[in-house]
N, C-alpha and C positions, 0 to 999 in steps of 0.2 A: 473439561479441557479449557485452559485459559486462552483467550483471544490473543493471537500474536500481532502485536502492534508495531507497524513499520512507519518510520518518519522518512518520507520521500524527499531527499534533498534535490535529486534530479540535476537540473542545471541552474538552480537558484543560487548557487555559489558564485555565479557570474565570473567563473574562471579564476577566482581568488582563493587561495588555500586558507587564508586567515578567516574569511567568511565561512568557508567549509568547516573549519574546526569549531567555530562558534555554533554552527548548526548541529554538529555532532554533539557538542556540549549540551545544547538545548534538548536534544533527544535523550541524552543520558539523564539529565536533570528531571525530565518528565517520566523517566522509567520506561521508555520504549524498548522493545526487544531487538530492534535492528534499524539501521539506516540504509537507504538505497540511492543509487546513482543511475545515470544513463550514460551509455558509451556508444559513440558513433565513429566510424571511419567516414568522414564527410565526403570523400571522393567516391565512395561506393553508395552512400545514401542519397546524395544529391547530384544532379547533372552539372556539367561544366557551365552550361548556359545559365542555369539557376545561380550557381555560385558566383558567376561573373556579373550578375544583375545587381542593380543599385539597392542599397539598404543602409540607412544611417544608423549607427550604433556607437557605443563607446570605443569600439576597436577599429572603426574605419567606415567607409561608405559603400562596401559591397557585402553581399550575402556571405561570401567566403570569409571575409574579415570577422563578421559576426559569429559565424559557426565555429571558426577556429578559436575565437576568443573564449568560447564556452566549453571547449574540450580540454580536459586535463592531460598532461603529459604522463609518460611512464614514471618519471621521477616523482611527480605529484601523487600518482596512485600508490607508489611505494610509501609515501608519507601518510596518505590516508589509511593504508593498511596498518602501518605501524601505530598511528594515532588511535585507531579503533581498538587495536589489541591492548594498548595502554589503558584505554577508557573502559575496556571490558564489554564492548558492544559489537554485535555481528554487523557486517556490511556485505552488500552484494550490489549488482547492477543489472539493468536490462540492456542487452546488446541490440543494436539496430541492424547489424550485419554480421556475417560469419567471421570476418577478420576480428571484429571487436569481441565476439564470443571466445575466439581462440586466445586473444590477448588476456581476457579475464581469467583464463585457466591458470595463469601464473600464480594467482593469489589464493587458490584453494578455498574459496568462499564456500560456506556451508549450503547456500541456497542459490537458485537461479530465478530469473523473472522473465516472462514473456510479456512485453508491452502489448496493449490492445492493438496498436497498428501493425504489430508483427505476427499476430495470431494466424494469419493466412500465408505466412512465409514458410512453407513446408520444409525447405532445405535448412533454414535456420533452426526450426523446431527439432529436426532430426539431430543437428549438431548439439543442441542443448540436452535433449533427452538421452543421448548416448553417454553423457557424463554421470547419469544416475543420481543426480542431486535433487532433493525436493524442490519442486518448481511451482511458483505462483504464476497462474495464467490469467491475465486480465482479459475481459470479454467485451470491452467497449467496441462499438462499430461492427458488431458481429451478430449473426443469427445462429439458430440452433444447429443448422447443417455445418456451418463453418467451425463452430465450437466442437462439434462432434468429430470433425476431421482432425483437429488438434489433439483432442483427447485420445483418439485412436493411435496417434503417433507415440504418445507417452505410454500408453498401455502396451503397445507392441514392443517398446524398448524397456519395459518393466521399470519405468522411472516414476517415482512417487511425485504426485502433483495435487494441487487444489486449484479450483477455479476462483476467480474474483469477479463478482458483478461490478460493472463499471459503465458509466455513461460518459462518452468522450467529448464533452464540451467544457470550456475553461473560461470562467467558472460555469458550473452546471446550475440550472434553475432547479429549485426544490421540487417543483411539480414534474420535473423530468426524471426524478430519481428512480421511480418504479421499483421500490424495494421488494415488492412481492416476487420479482424475478429471482430473488435469492432462493426462495423455496422451489421455484420452477427448475432452477439449475440443480438444486439438491435432489429433487425427485427424478429429473431426467437422466442425470449422470451418476447418481448414487455415490457422490463424493463430497468431501468438505468444500464449502464455498465461503469465500471471504468477500470483502467489500473494499473497493478502491474508489475513494470519493474525491470529487473535484468541486464541491459546493462551497459556498461561503458559510462560515460558522460551523458548529458542531452538532446541531440538532439532528440532522439526517443521519450522520454517522452513529449517533447514540441510538436512533431508531433501528439501524442495521444491527447494532450490537444486541438488541433485544430479540432479533430474529434467528439467532443461532449461528452467526457467522464464526468462522474459524480464524480469520485474520482480518486486519483493518489497516489500510494504507492511506496516509494523507500527506500531501505536499506541505513542506514547512518552509518558512522564510523568516529572516530577521525583521523584515518590514515589507508589507504588502505593496507599498508605494515604490519599491525598488525597481530598477530596470529588469524587464524579463516577461516573457509571455505567460509563464506559469505563476507569477507572483500573486495575481488577483485570486487564483484558485487555491491559494495556500493559507495556512494558519501560522500565526506568530507564536513565539515561545510560550507566552502566557496562555494562549488558546490551546496550545498543545498540552500543557499541563492540565488544564481544565478537561480536555477531551479524555486523556488517559485516566484521570481520576473518576470521571463520569462513567466511562466504560467499565472500570473495575467495580464501581458501585452497582451498576446494572447487572453485571455478572453475579455479584453477591446476592442481589435482590431477586434473581430469577427463581431460586429455590429448586425444589424437586418435583413440584407439581401436585403433590398430595394435598388434599384439602382436609385439614384436621385442626383441632384446638391445640395451640402451642402452650407450653407451660406458663409463659409470661401472661397469657390471657386469663388464666384461672382466677386469680384474685380480682381481676377486672369484672369477669362474669359474675362472681359471687357478690360483688358490690352492686353492680347495675341490675342484676336479676334477683336481688334479695326479696322482692315483693311477689315473686312468682316461683312455683315449684319447678325445679330443673335439676339435672344430674350434672355436677361439675366433674366430669370424667374425661380423661385423655384417651380412653379406649373407644 
């Protein structure tokens, strides 16, 4: 099974549809399987006190101005939906509240996503699971008991899912990756497990690819120096191409696990072992 590679655009579009389209283009050029966004009703996700508090940003000097600046309108999502169909790439989004999940239903996306921070929001998980779409469930900031509760919701609703190992720091330190947790999740929940990475570079993600993950998600950006809290944990278009190429090579190199002489080795063995008796057999 080929690893399903997702380019997480998230909020790295900075509210600009032209940047968004360039990121979709980058994902297509790198041959990703899908792009992903984040959707919030900021009045449900954040308190009025928080939204009224000070924050300098390109959109104003309050948290509300910043959060609103990063949210696409319905017309803009219509444009994203149309553009992704034109480019032939799947798209979906992680909702941070029930209103946003209901909003996303308009687009009939093939997949759903549970963000790590939302894995403990049972009511939202029920709303997602009732749609019966294959769902990627990120597990950052969560322990086995919390993950188990989420898994039970999806099982009870007969909704297809896979877990994604994640560490919710932005950017994540390589030493915090704990990639062995991928096997722990596979063994504990007997399901497919992917990896959602927030590290700098591609080495850790390549390591995850060698551990039997079913999906791989990475934040992407046009420039890591751009405004935004997720930019530093993202990879630029050239890095994305290198990542996808590397993952596909790793998949090809994994083989079937049988240890035997391959045909291409026969002539090498005959040459290098010519001075000793041996049987050049493939059997």
